[in-house]
N, C-alpha and C positions, 0 to 999 in steps of 0.2 A: 458365210463365203461360197460360191459354186465351186463345184469340183473342177480342176482344170485338168484338161488331156491336152497332150502334145500330138503332133501331126504323126509322127508314126506310130502311134496307141491307138489311131482310128481302127481298126481291125478288131482288136480287143473290147474296144467301146460297144461296136457293134453286135457282137456276139454276145455282150452282157447284156444288152438290151434286149435283145431276142430271148436270152435266157430269162430272164426276168418278166417279159411277157409270156412265156411259156408256163412259168410257175404260177403267176396270175391266173391264166386261163385255167389251169389246174385246180386251183382252189376256189375259183368263182363256181365253177361250174361241175366241180366234184368228179374231174375226170383221173383216169390213172394214166399221167404220162410221164412217169419214170424212166421207162428207156429212152425216149426222146429228150427228157433233162440230164441224164447221165451221159447220153451220147454228146450233146451239144456242150455240158461241162468238160467233157473230155478234150471237145475239139478246142474250146476257148483255153484250157490248160496248157495243151501243146501250142497252140499260137503263140501265147504269153512267154512259153519256154523260148520257141524260135526268135521272136522278135528280143526280147531282153538278155539272151544269151551271145547275139550277133551286133551288137549295139556299136555305130562306128563314134568316132571321135566327135563329131557335132553332134549327135545325138546324146553323148554323155555329157557335153557341156548344156544342153537343155535340161536335162534332168537336173545338172546342177544349179541351175537357175529356176527351179520348180517353184513356183510362188509359195507351195503346200509345204515344201522341205522344212525339217526343223532349223530352227536358228540358233545363234548362242544361248539368248536366253531358256530357249525350248530345252536345250541341254541341259541347262543351269537349274532348271526346275525339276529335272528327272535325276540328275547323277549328283548334285552337291545340295548341302544343308548349310544353313546357318551363312546364308550368301549375305554380306553388308557391300552394296555398292559404294564406291568413294566416286566423287564427280569431279571435276575441273582439272587445268593444267597449270594453275597457280599464276598464269600468266594472262590470259585472255577471254575464256569462258570456257563451259562445258560444253563437247562434241557428242552427240548422242548418238554419231555411227558409230562411236567405240563405247564399248560398256565393261566394267571392271570392277573387281573388289576381293576381300578375303570372303573364304568359304571352307567346308569341310570337307573332303572328299574319302570316303569309307572310315571316317572318324578322325582323318588327320588333317590339319590346316595347310590350306594351299591358296595360291592367288591365281584367280581364272579372270581373263583378260580376252573379248571376243568383238568381232565387228557385228553389229548387228541393224538388220535390214526390216522395213515394214513390210505387211500384208496387205493394207490397202492404201489409198490416194494418201490421208490423212497422216496415216503413220508411216509411211515412205518419205513425206514431206517432213516429218518430225526426226527420222534417222537419216536424211538427205540421202536416201536410196543406197544408203552401204557404202555410201565415198565418203571416207574419214577427211577431214581437214588437218592442219598442222598442230591445232591445240589437241586433235584427237592421240596423234602419236606422242606427243609431249605430255598428254596426262599418263598413258599405256607406260611411258618412259620412268615415270613419277611413279607409277604404281609397282613397277619392276623392282625399283631401288629402294622402295619398300619393303617389297618381299626379300629382297636380298639381305636387308638390315635385321627383317625377322625371322631371317633363316629358314623360308617355306619355299616350298615349289613352285614353279610358274608352269600356268597351262594356258596356252594361245590357242583360240579357236578363231579360224580364218575364213569368212564368206564374203568378199568384196570384188567388185570388178577393177578396182583400182583406187588409188587416192584421188581427192575431189580435183577436177584441173581446171576450175573456175579462176578467174582474175583475182578474188579475195584469198584465195589459199595461195595462191604466188606471192601476193603483196606481203603475207604471212611468213614466207620462206618455205613452203614444202617440202622441197627438195633437200634444204638442210634439217628440215624435222626428221625425215627418213633417213637420211646420213649420219646423224647423230645416233638414233636409235640402233642401226646397223653398228655402228661402234660401241656404243655403251653395252648392247647385249652380249657383246664376247668378253665384256668383262663381268660380267655374272658370276657370283659364286655358287649360286643354288642351280638345282636341275630345271631346264625349260624343255617343255615339251611343246610343239608348234603341229596344229591338227588342222588341214584343210579340209572344213565341214560342206564345203560347196564351192564357190567361186574364190581361185588364189590368183588374184589378177594384178601383173607386175610389180612395181615396189608398193604398191597400196598393200601387199600380201605380206611381203620380205620385211617391211618395216615392224611387224612382231613375229616375224617368222623365224628369226636366227635361234634354233633350238637346237638342243644334245641329240633329240629326237624330233624328224620331220614323219608326220604321219597324214595318209590320206585316205579319206573315205572313197568306197569303189566307184560311188559316180560323181565325185568331184574332179575338177581340172585345176592345174599348178602351171601357170604359162608367164611369160616374161612381155605377154600383150595380149588382149581378148584376140579372137579369130576376127572379128568386124574390123578391128583396129589393124589387124595385120592384114586383112586384104584391103580395105582402103588405102593402106600404103602401098602395096605390092601390086595388086591388079586396078587400083583406083576405082573399085565398087565393091562396096559391101556384101553384093551377092554371091561372092566368092569365097564367105566365110567356111563355108564346108570344107573346101579344099585347104584354106589355112589351118583349119582344125585338125587337118591331116598334116599337114608339114612341121606345127609346131610342136609333134610329139608331148601332147600335155594330158594326156590319160593317166591313169595310177599305175596301169601296167608298166606303160613305157619309162615312167618316172622310176619306179623301183627298179627298172632294167638300168637305167642311168645313173642308179645309187644318188639320186636325188631326194626321193622318199626312203623311209626306212622299214615302212610295214605299210599295207593297204588294209583298211578298216571293211569288214563285209558290212554289207546292207540288206535288209528284209528285202525279199524278192520282188524286183520290180521297182526298187527306187525308198530312200528313207522316207520320203512323202506318205509311204504307205502306213508306216507304223511307228510313229514316233517315239514310242516307250521301246519298243524292240531295237531300233535303231540307235536309242540311247544306251541301252544294255550292251550290244556288241560295242560302243565306242567305251564303256565304261570297261568294260575286261582287259583291253587294248593297254587303256590307260593305266589301270592297275600294275599289270607285267611289266612296263616301260619305268614306272615310276619306281618301283620295288627292285629294279637294276640300279637305277640311278641315284636313289637314296643311299647306297653302299660307296659311293664315290666320294673322293674328298673334292673342295672350293677348287683347289688348283688342276685337279684332275677334270673336272667338268667344264672348267676353261680350256684347257689343253683340246680337249676331246671336240669342243665344240669348235673351236679353230681348224683342226686339222681334218673335221667333216667338212666344213666350207673352202678350203684349199684344196682338197683332193676331188671336189667336183670338178668335171669337164674332161675329155679326152682329145688326142692329138694324136697325128701319126709324124713321125720324125724321119728324115729322109734328105740327100744331099740334092741340092740341085743341079740341073745338066750342065754344063760349060756352055758358053754362047755358040752356037750354031750345031752345036750337040744334040741328037734326036733323042728324046726319052723311050726307052724300051717299054713294052706294054710290063714287062715283069717288073720292073722300078717301080712304073707308075702305080701299080696296083699289088702289093706282096701278098701273099696267100700263104693260109697254113700259119706254121710256127713263128714264120716271120712276119706275118701282120700280128700275131699276138705280141710278140716281142716289141713289136713298134708302137704297142698301144699301151700308154702309161696306166 
């Protein structure tokens, strides 16, 4: 598979190409070009630092969708042992867009479930491009309930633009399947950790995302709708996706600030696609810490904590409406300082 470069990475690609040409010239002609090579290397590293330290929300979305980024099965290969995949929802069929089964993490049993994309046209068709169908969510819930009976923690890895929106999906009640998952995940008595490893789009993501801990990779995103979908609704044109990405506040930093995400998992410099092994190692370190904390809690406490976590999401400002004909003062409309803090739940 040829290496993929995003639009904003072009300056880095051009410098890397020049550096390779300079190195080949030095080797083929036995010339000492070490000063030029070092200077160009330093320039390339500085350019990378400038680009990757100032990524816009839309650029983060592009990185989250990078075709070379590690997917669920890649993380399973790097982090888990003795993985036994379990298939089917016992009602209709097996949805290949969601994979799951028992495995061991650092020697202890867990249930790992995640959305899975493909890397070429054939595998993407097989995985339905990472768009789960109703039977995928029903399979995931079946495995979660099995883990609940076996008293083992559940880890969900989320990377989907959303649930499959086709007619066949609606005929088999996709909204009901996701709603049942939301309800029943709150009833689980084992630790649940949900990790957004790439795209976290709409109900397709939260359908397996009701966790005691919601973690997000540094360059992943989590949103009620994709930027393109938002732009199509608000601006009637998908070319406004970058503006929509800004407005949706879907980046890891914003989600942590809004208390939707509990922790940000760092990635290798330039994105997880640059080093799968290192990305898995960084994910594993955070998972181990979170699991260690959650394993100390009782089943009832885990249920209560999960419920309270999602009930407390969202902020609003309380204030009395002005009487009819009464002009609202600027001070009342926009409280500041301590007054604003007290008004925010």
